[in-house]
C-alpha distance (Angstrom), angle and dihedral (degrees) to the residues before:
residue distance angle dihedral
D1 . . .
A2 3.82 . .
M3 3.80 95.6 .
A4 3.82 92.6 53.0
A5 3.78 89.8 46.5
A6 3.81 90.3 53.0
Y7 3.79 91.4 53.7
Q8 3.82 89.5 46.8
L9 3.81 90.8 49.8
R10 3.81 89.4 53.6
E11 3.82 89.2 55.1
L12 3.79 99.2 41.8
R13 3.81 104.6 31.6
P14 3.82 109.8 20.5
K15 3.80 94.1 171.7
S16 3.80 91.5 53.6
F17 3.81 89.5 46.8
E18 3.81 90.9 52.5
I19 3.80 92.2 49.8
L20 3.79 93.0 51.0
T21 3.80 90.3 51.0
K22 3.82 92.9 52.4
C23 3.81 110.2 30.6
P24 3.80 112.2 77.0
A25 3.78 119.0 -133.5
T26 3.79 120.4 -151.2
F27 3.79 119.1 -120.8
V28 3.81 124.6 -169.7
K29 3.80 127.1 -166.7
Q30 3.77 124.7 -179.3
R31 3.77 116.5 -162.6
D32 3.80 135.3 154.7
G33 3.80 93.7 -8.1
A34 3.81 92.8 -49.9
C35 3.79 127.1 111.7
M36 3.78 114.9 -151.9
T37 3.78 118.7 -167.1
Y38 3.79 124.3 -179.1
R39 3.76 137.2 163.5
R40 3.80 127.2 -143.5
P41 3.81 138.5 140.2
H42 3.78 117.9 -88.2
I43 3.81 91.5 -122.6
A44 3.80 120.8 46.6
L45 3.80 122.3 -160.7
A46 3.80 133.9 -160.5
E47 3.77 113.2 -93.2
D48 3.80 107.3 -110.3
R49 3.76 139.3 112.9
C50 3.78 98.4 -99.1
S51 3.77 122.9 110.2
I52 3.80 113.2 -83.5
F53 3.80 86.2 -111.7
D54 3.82 91.4 62.1
R55 3.78 100.5 40.6
E56 3.77 123.6 101.9
I57 3.79 116.3 -103.3
T58 3.80 104.5 -124.6
A59 3.81 102.3 178.9
V60 3.77 143.8 0.6
H61 3.80 117.7 -147.2
W62 3.80 105.8 -160.5
S63 3.76 120.6 149.3
P64 3.80 112.2 134.6
P65 3.85 94.7 -176.7
F66 3.83 89.5 60.6
E67 3.81 98.1 43.8
G68 3.76 116.5 121.1
P69 3.78 130.8 -163.6
L70 3.78 116.4 -44.8
C71 3.82 113.2 -111.2
L72 3.77 105.9 -164.7
P73 3.79 134.1 125.9
P74 3.82 109.1 -88.4
E75 3.81 92.0 -113.9
D76 3.83 90.9 61.0
V77 3.80 99.5 47.6
D78 3.82 100.1 85.1
E79 3.82 93.6 48.0
Y80 3.82 90.3 47.1
Y81 3.80 92.9 53.6
E82 3.80 91.6 46.3
A83 3.82 90.2 52.3
Y84 3.82 90.1 44.4
A85 3.83 90.3 53.5
D86 3.82 91.7 47.7
F87 3.80 90.8 53.8
E88 3.77 93.2 44.0
R89 3.82 90.0 53.4
L90 3.81 90.0 53.8
L91 3.78 90.9 51.2
N92 3.80 89.2 54.5
V93 3.78 100.2 65.9
D94 3.80 93.6 -159.6
M95 3.81 90.8 67.7
D96 3.79 128.7 75.1
V97 3.78 128.2 -139.2
P98 3.79 114.6 -158.9
S99 3.85 119.6 -139.4
E100 3.79 119.5 -104.7
């Protein structure tokens, strides 16, 4: 499941985990003639003062069919897509993600 994969990502690929907690993805939903667009990171953490590596994961926002255009500074795009691919591999149990 996505929550377990997020915890596993934190263990195996901490840099990718950090990126997916900070870089907002764009999600778009169209329903009943309305278009709703919102941006938020793929991995949400509890609000406290601990390191991101100690905080509870409170939600995972992963829905590729509803993703819209990425709105990040150009210098962040490559790292975002690498982190995205790492997480996607963990969600597909037949693939392996090596530790950093």
